[in-house]
C-alpha positions as CSV (number, residue, x, y, z in Angstrom):
1,S,-14.2,14.2,52.0
2,A,-12.0,11.4,50.7
3,L,-8.4,10.4,49.9
4,F,-7.5,8.8,46.5
5,L,-4.4,6.6,46.6
6,T,-2.6,6.1,43.3
7,H,-0.5,3.1,44.3
8,A,1.2,1.3,47.2
9,H,4.7,2.8,47.3
10,L,5.6,4.1,50.7
11,D,6.4,7.6,49.5
12,H,2.7,8.0,48.5
13,L,1.3,5.8,51.3
14,R,3.2,6.2,54.5
15,N,1.4,9.3,56.0
16,I,-2.1,7.9,55.8
17,M,-1.3,6.5,59.2
18,F,-1.8,10.0,60.6
19,M,-5.1,10.7,58.8
20,A,-8.4,10.7,60.6
21,P,-10.1,7.3,60.3
22,E,-13.4,8.8,59.3
23,I,-11.9,9.9,55.9
24,P,-12.5,7.1,53.4
25,I,-9.5,6.0,51.2
26,Y,-10.2,4.9,47.6
27,C,-7.8,2.9,45.5
28,S,-7.7,0.0,43.0
29,E,-8.6,-3.5,44.1
30,I,-5.0,-4.6,43.6
31,T,-3.6,-1.7,45.7
32,K,-6.1,-2.5,48.5
33,R,-4.8,-6.1,48.5
34,L,-1.2,-4.9,48.4
35,L,-1.9,-2.7,51.5
36,E,-3.0,-5.9,53.3
37,I,0.1,-7.7,52.1
38,I,2.4,-5.0,53.3
39,C,0.7,-5.1,56.7
40,D,1.1,-8.9,56.8
41,L,4.8,-8.6,56.0
42,S,5.9,-5.7,58.1
43,D,5.1,-3.6,61.2
44,Y,3.1,-1.0,59.2
45,D,-0.6,-0.9,59.8
46,F,-2.4,1.1,57.1
47,L,-5.7,-0.6,57.7
48,N,-6.3,0.8,61.2
49,Y,-6.0,4.1,63.0
50,S,-4.0,3.7,66.2
51,Y,-4.7,5.9,69.2
52,H,-4.3,5.9,73.0
53,E,-6.8,6.3,75.8
54,K,-6.4,6.5,79.5
55,G,-6.8,3.1,81.2
56,E,-6.9,2.0,84.8
57,R,-5.1,-1.1,86.3
58,S,-7.3,-3.9,87.7
59,N,-7.2,-5.1,91.3
60,N,-5.0,-8.0,90.2
61,S,-2.2,-5.7,89.0
62,F,0.8,-4.6,91.0
63,F,-0.7,-1.1,91.4
64,P,-4.5,-1.4,91.3
65,G,-6.3,1.8,90.1
66,S,-3.1,3.3,88.6
67,T,-3.4,5.0,85.3
68,F,-1.7,3.7,82.1
69,K,-1.8,4.5,78.4
70,K,-4.0,2.0,76.6
71,K,-3.6,1.5,72.9
72,N,-6.7,1.2,70.7
73,K,-7.4,0.8,67.0
74,K,-10.2,1.9,64.7
75,K,-10.6,0.3,61.3
76,R,-10.1,2.6,58.4
77,L,-12.7,3.0,55.6
78,L,-10.9,1.5,52.7
79,E,-12.9,1.5,49.5
80,T,-12.1,0.3,45.9
81,I,-12.7,2.2,42.7
82,A,-13.4,0.1,39.6
83,P,-11.7,1.3,36.4
84,N,-13.6,3.7,34.3
85,E,-16.6,3.6,36.7
86,P,-17.3,7.2,38.1
87,I,-18.1,7.7,41.7
88,E,-19.4,10.7,43.5
89,I,-17.7,12.4,46.4
90,P,-19.2,13.2,48.9
91,E,-21.4,10.2,48.2
92,G,-24.8,11.2,47.0
93,E,-24.0,14.9,46.9
94,G,-22.2,14.9,43.7
95,S,-19.7,17.7,44.4
96,F,-17.0,15.8,42.5
97,K,-17.1,12.9,40.0
98,I,-14.0,10.7,40.2
99,E,-12.9,8.2,37.6
100,G,-10.0,5.8,38.0
101,Y,-7.8,4.7,35.1
102,P,-5.2,1.8,35.5
103,V,-1.7,2.8,34.5
104,D,1.7,1.0,34.4
105,H,4.2,1.6,37.1
106,S,6.9,-0.4,38.9
107,I,4.2,-1.7,41.3
108,P,0.9,-3.3,40.3
109,G,-2.4,-1.7,40.8
110,A,-1.4,1.9,40.0
111,M,-4.1,4.3,38.9
112,A,-4.5,7.8,37.4
113,F,-7.6,9.8,38.3
114,K,-9.9,12.2,36.5
115,V,-11.9,14.7,38.7
116,T,-14.9,16.5,37.3
117,T,-16.3,19.3,39.5
118,K,-20.0,20.2,39.8
119,S,-19.4,23.2,37.5
120,G,-17.8,20.9,34.8
121,K,-14.2,21.7,35.4
122,T,-11.8,18.8,34.9
123,I,-8.6,17.8,36.6
124,I,-6.4,14.8,35.5
125,Y,-3.8,13.4,37.8
126,T,-1.4,10.9,36.2
127,G,0.0,9.4,39.4
128,D,3.3,7.7,38.8
129,I,3.3,6.4,35.3
130,R,5.4,4.8,32.6
131,F,4.9,3.5,29.1
132,H,7.7,0.9,28.8
133,G,6.7,-2.1,30.8
134,H,5.8,-5.5,29.4
135,A,3.3,-5.4,26.5
136,H,0.3,-6.1,28.7
137,E,1.5,-3.4,31.1
138,K,2.3,-0.8,28.5
139,K,-1.2,-1.2,27.0
140,I,-2.9,-0.1,30.2
141,S,-1.0,3.3,30.1
142,E,-1.9,3.7,26.5
143,D,-5.5,2.9,27.2
144,F,-5.5,5.6,29.9
145,L,-4.2,8.2,27.3
146,N,-6.8,7.0,24.7
147,N,-9.8,7.1,27.1
148,V,-9.2,9.9,29.7
149,G,-10.1,12.6,27.2
150,S,-8.3,15.8,26.2
151,N,-8.2,19.5,26.9
152,P,-8.8,19.3,30.7
153,D,-8.6,22.4,32.8
154,I,-5.7,21.0,34.9
155,L,-3.2,18.2,34.3
156,I,-1.2,17.3,37.4
157,T,1.6,15.2,36.1
158,E,4.6,13.4,37.6
159,G,8.0,14.5,36.3
160,T,10.5,12.3,38.0
161,R,12.6,11.8,34.9
162,I,11.7,14.9,32.9
163,D,15.5,15.5,32.6
164,D,16.2,12.1,31.2
165,D,15.1,10.9,27.7
166,T,16.8,7.5,28.1
167,E,14.4,4.7,27.2
168,V,15.1,1.3,28.9
169,S,12.1,-1.1,28.8
170,E,11.5,-4.4,30.6
171,S,12.3,-6.0,27.2
172,D,15.6,-4.2,27.1
173,V,16.4,-5.4,30.7
174,Y,15.8,-9.0,29.4
175,H,17.9,-8.6,26.3
176,N,20.8,-6.7,28.0
177,I,21.2,-9.3,30.7
178,N,20.9,-12.1,28.2
179,A,23.6,-10.5,26.0
180,S,26.0,-10.2,28.9
181,L,25.6,-13.8,30.0
182,E,25.9,-15.2,26.4
183,K,29.5,-13.9,26.3
184,D,30.6,-16.0,29.3
185,K,32.0,-19.4,28.3
186,N,32.2,-20.4,32.0
187,L,28.6,-19.5,32.8
188,S,27.8,-23.2,33.5
189,K,29.9,-23.0,36.6
190,K,28.4,-19.8,38.1
191,L,25.4,-18.6,40.1
192,I,23.3,-15.7,38.8
193,V,21.8,-13.4,41.4
194,A,19.4,-10.5,40.7
195,S,18.3,-7.9,43.2
196,F,14.9,-6.2,42.7
197,P,12.0,-5.0,45.0
198,W,9.6,-7.7,46.2
199,K,6.6,-5.7,45.2
200,S,7.7,-5.5,41.6
201,I,5.7,-8.1,39.7
202,S,6.8,-6.6,36.4
203,R,10.5,-7.2,37.2
204,F,9.7,-10.7,38.5
205,L,8.2,-11.5,35.1
206,T,11.4,-10.3,33.3
207,V,13.6,-12.4,35.5
208,Y,11.3,-15.4,35.4
209,Q,11.5,-15.4,31.6
210,L,15.3,-15.1,31.7
211,A,15.7,-18.0,34.1
212,K,13.3,-20.1,32.0
213,D,15.3,-19.4,28.8
214,L,18.6,-20.1,30.6
215,N,17.1,-23.4,31.8
216,R,17.6,-22.4,35.4
217,V,15.4,-22.6,38.5
218,L,14.4,-19.1,39.7
219,V,14.5,-19.0,43.5
220,I,12.6,-16.0,44.9
221,Q,12.5,-14.5,48.3
222,P,9.6,-15.4,50.6
223,K,8.1,-11.9,50.6
224,L,7.8,-12.0,46.8
225,A,6.3,-15.5,46.9
226,F,3.7,-14.3,49.5
227,T,2.8,-11.4,47.2
228,I,2.5,-13.5,44.1
229,H,0.4,-16.1,45.8
230,N,-2.0,-13.5,47.2
231,L,-2.2,-11.5,43.9
232,Q,-2.4,-14.3,41.5
233,N,-6.2,-14.2,41.0
234,F,-5.9,-10.8,39.3
235,D,-5.8,-11.9,35.7
236,S,-4.2,-8.6,34.5
237,L,-0.9,-9.5,36.3
238,K,-0.3,-12.7,34.3
239,I,0.9,-14.7,37.3
240,K,-1.9,-17.2,37.9
241,G,-0.4,-20.5,38.9
242,I,3.2,-19.4,38.3
243,L,4.4,-20.8,41.6
244,K,3.4,-24.2,40.3
245,E,5.9,-24.0,37.5
246,D,8.9,-26.4,37.8
247,N,11.4,-23.6,37.4
248,V,10.1,-21.4,40.3
249,K,11.0,-22.1,43.9
250,I,11.0,-20.2,47.2
251,Y,14.2,-19.5,49.2
252,F,14.1,-21.1,52.7
253,P,16.5,-19.2,55.0
254,R,17.9,-20.4,58.3
255,K,16.5,-18.5,61.3
256,N,16.8,-18.5,65.1
257,S,18.1,-22.0,65.9
258,M,19.8,-22.0,62.4
259,I,18.8,-25.7,61.9
260,Y,15.5,-25.2,60.0
261,S,13.4,-26.1,63.1
262,D,9.7,-25.6,62.5
263,D,9.6,-23.4,65.6
264,D,12.0,-20.9,63.9
265,Y,9.2,-19.6,61.7
266,T,6.3,-19.1,64.1
267,K,6.9,-15.3,64.3
268,Q,7.6,-14.6,60.7
269,K,5.2,-17.0,59.2
270,Y,5.5,-15.8,55.6
271,Y,8.8,-17.7,55.3
272,V,6.8,-21.0,55.2
273,S,3.2,-19.9,54.6
274,Y,1.1,-17.7,52.3
275,D,-1.3,-17.0,55.3
276,V,0.1,-15.3,58.4
277,E,-3.2,-15.5,60.4
278,W,-2.7,-18.9,62.1
279,T,-1.9,-20.0,65.6
280,K,-1.5,-23.7,65.1
281,P,0.3,-25.5,62.2
282,A,-2.9,-27.2,61.1
283,S,-4.5,-23.9,60.4
284,G,-1.6,-22.4,58.3
285,G,-1.5,-22.3,54.5
286,F,1.9,-23.8,54.0
287,Y,3.8,-23.6,50.7
288,T,4.8,-27.2,50.9
289,T,1.1,-28.3,51.2
290,E,0.0,-26.1,48.3
291,Y,3.0,-26.4,45.9
292,G,4.8,-29.6,47.0
293,E,7.6,-30.5,49.3
294,D,10.3,-29.4,46.9
295,I,9.0,-25.8,46.6
296,L,11.5,-24.6,49.3
297,V,15.1,-24.3,48.3
298,R,17.9,-24.1,51.0
299,A,21.3,-22.4,50.8
300,C,23.0,-25.8,50.7
301,D,21.0,-26.8,47.6
302,I,22.3,-23.7,45.8
303,K,25.8,-24.1,47.1
304,E,25.9,-27.7,45.8
305,N,24.7,-26.9,42.3
306,P,25.0,-23.1,41.7
307,S,24.7,-23.3,38.0
308,D,21.2,-24.7,38.3
309,Y,19.8,-21.5,39.9
310,F,18.9,-17.9,39.2
311,L,18.6,-16.4,42.7
312,H,16.5,-13.4,43.8
313,L,18.3,-11.6,46.6
314,N,17.8,-8.2,48.1
315,F,19.9,-5.9,50.3
316,Y,18.6,-7.2,53.6
317,E,19.2,-10.8,52.5
318,L,22.8,-10.4,51.5
319,N,23.9,-12.3,54.6
320,E,22.6,-15.4,52.9
321,L,25.6,-15.3,50.6
322,I,27.6,-16.7,53.6
323,D,25.7,-19.9,53.5
324,I,25.4,-20.0,49.7
325,C,29.1,-19.2,49.1
326,P,28.7,-18.5,45.4
327,P,31.6,-19.5,43.0
328,K,34.1,-16.7,42.1
329,D,32.9,-14.4,39.3
330,S,29.3,-15.3,39.7
331,Y,26.9,-12.6,38.6
332,F,25.1,-10.0,40.7
333,F,22.6,-7.9,38.7
334,N,21.3,-4.9,40.6
335,L,18.0,-4.3,38.9
336,K,17.1,-1.2,40.9
337,T,17.5,2.5,40.6
338,E,20.7,4.4,41.4
339,P,20.9,5.5,45.1
340,F,19.3,9.0,45.4
341,D,19.9,9.8,49.1
342,E,22.3,9.4,51.9
343,E,20.7,6.1,53.0
344,G,20.9,4.7,49.5
345,E,24.5,5.7,49.2
346,L,25.3,3.9,52.5
347,E,23.5,0.8,51.3
348,E,25.5,0.9,48.1
349,K,28.8,0.9,50.1
350,V,27.6,-2.1,52.1
351,L,26.5,-3.9,48.9
352,M,29.9,-3.3,47.3
353,N,31.6,-4.8,50.4
354,W,29.6,-8.0,49.9
355,I,30.4,-8.0,46.2
356,S,34.1,-7.7,46.9
357,K,34.0,-10.4,49.7
358,F,32.6,-13.0,47.3
359,S,34.4,-11.8,44.1
360,L,31.1,-11.3,42.3
361,Q,30.7,-9.6,38.9
362,F,28.6,-6.6,39.7
363,E,26.3,-5.5,36.9
364,R,23.9,-2.5,36.9
365,E,24.3,-0.4,33.7
366,K,21.5,-1.1,31.2
367,Y,19.8,-3.5,33.6
368,H,17.1,-1.3,35.2
369,A,13.8,-0.1,33.7
370,S,12.5,2.8,35.7
371,G,9.0,2.9,37.1
372,H,8.7,6.4,35.7
373,A,8.3,7.7,32.1
374,P,11.3,9.4,30.6
375,G,11.0,13.0,29.6
376,I,10.2,12.2,26.0
377,H,7.2,10.1,27.0
378,I,6.0,12.8,29.5
379,R,6.0,15.4,26.7
380,E,4.2,13.1,24.3
381,M,1.5,12.5,27.0
382,I,1.1,16.3,27.6
383,N,0.9,16.9,23.9
384,K,-1.9,14.3,23.5
385,I,-3.9,15.4,26.5
386,R,-3.5,19.2,25.7
387,P,-4.3,20.6,29.1
388,K,-5.1,24.3,29.7
389,K,-2.8,24.3,32.7
390,I,0.0,22.0,33.8
391,F,1.1,21.4,37.4
392,P,4.3,19.2,37.5
393,I,4.8,17.4,40.7
394,H,7.0,14.4,41.9
395,T,10.0,16.1,40.3
396,E,13.1,18.0,41.3
397,K,13.2,19.9,38.1
398,P,9.8,21.5,37.4
399,E,11.6,24.2,35.3
400,L,12.2,21.7,32.6
401,F,8.5,21.6,31.8
402,K,8.9,24.1,28.9
403,Y,5.3,25.0,28.4
404,E,3.8,28.5,28.8
405,N,0.9,27.1,30.7
406,A,3.1,25.1,33.2
407,E,3.1,26.2,36.8
408,T,6.8,25.5,37.5
409,H,7.0,27.4,40.9
410,I,4.3,25.7,43.0
411,I,4.2,27.1,46.5
412,K,3.2,24.7,49.3
413,G,0.0,25.8,51.0
414,Q,-1.0,28.3,48.3
415,K,-4.4,28.0,46.7
416,Y,-4.7,27.8,42.9
417,F,-7.9,28.5,41.2
418,I,-9.2,26.9,38.0
């Protein structure tokens, strides 16, 4: 009848491309906007269902009347669910009542859901959740716990970090980085680099405050700038007008001709514009028009005055270090999770080669706040909700849910009855 999407991380999102377009997708308003942003910045298309039909070549073609495979698209039904406002699924029939509750995660717009059946049975699904973001983020997870109710028939809970009770908050990330930098008497001669996902508004706010307190200009990557501009009207994110701040700039990379020609950015428009739907320069929403000519910072600017900047740089932008040429012993803070698969381990090796090449100080310990609640917070949540039955998911260690009513051996494809 419908699919309810908790948030816009690809491990939860990617397979909707294979779903029938007639099935409506419900998510928060922020998640819907993020889906549009992801499609603007990548080859993913979550807004349309792609399929092929048989076509026939015209008389003007090389082989008139010949058959070819014609690609078509059908727009998906993407609906938003307002916080704490129940909807009925199927619409008008009332088989299920669904309520959405905003929660904190490492990407904005995350939601938990409460399902009430026609017979009055209740199911709560946490989605991915944490309780250690910034104060305004932490509060929304606490509000979820206070408002969702207790004693449901089923609690479906994430358990990514059920085996880890370590608590590192966004505030800890700020203080730990600051404490490390305070010890360096030669910091005024060095560049500071931080790596974190471009969809993480929470981590941006942490680094933004750090740069501000260090009296440095924070230079962010274009994808993050595009995201901030297009999400800034959501008051809950606390980013309204932040690109107009004097200490926030956008990195301007060299492409194609390598001489900053305007023509270099016509294919990947987000490098220079917050609007990718334009065909002529006059129709584009350019950063320089909206935020001033000095909003864009080039590698040569950073190279000339490295101590003026705090640079946001991710794995696929590491080649920019060649142009930037950071001073020896500059800092590289990897504000991301440990590699958890073979691809991540390979990226780690490549990263360390770059670190070695430029003699950077590589910092990671104590500098990452997970998007997932630690075990202690998961147990506190369960104890407050007091479900009749627990289904742990999104975990490699379900056996660590030490509750008599926990279903720790979930079998794929098997039906479970309430």
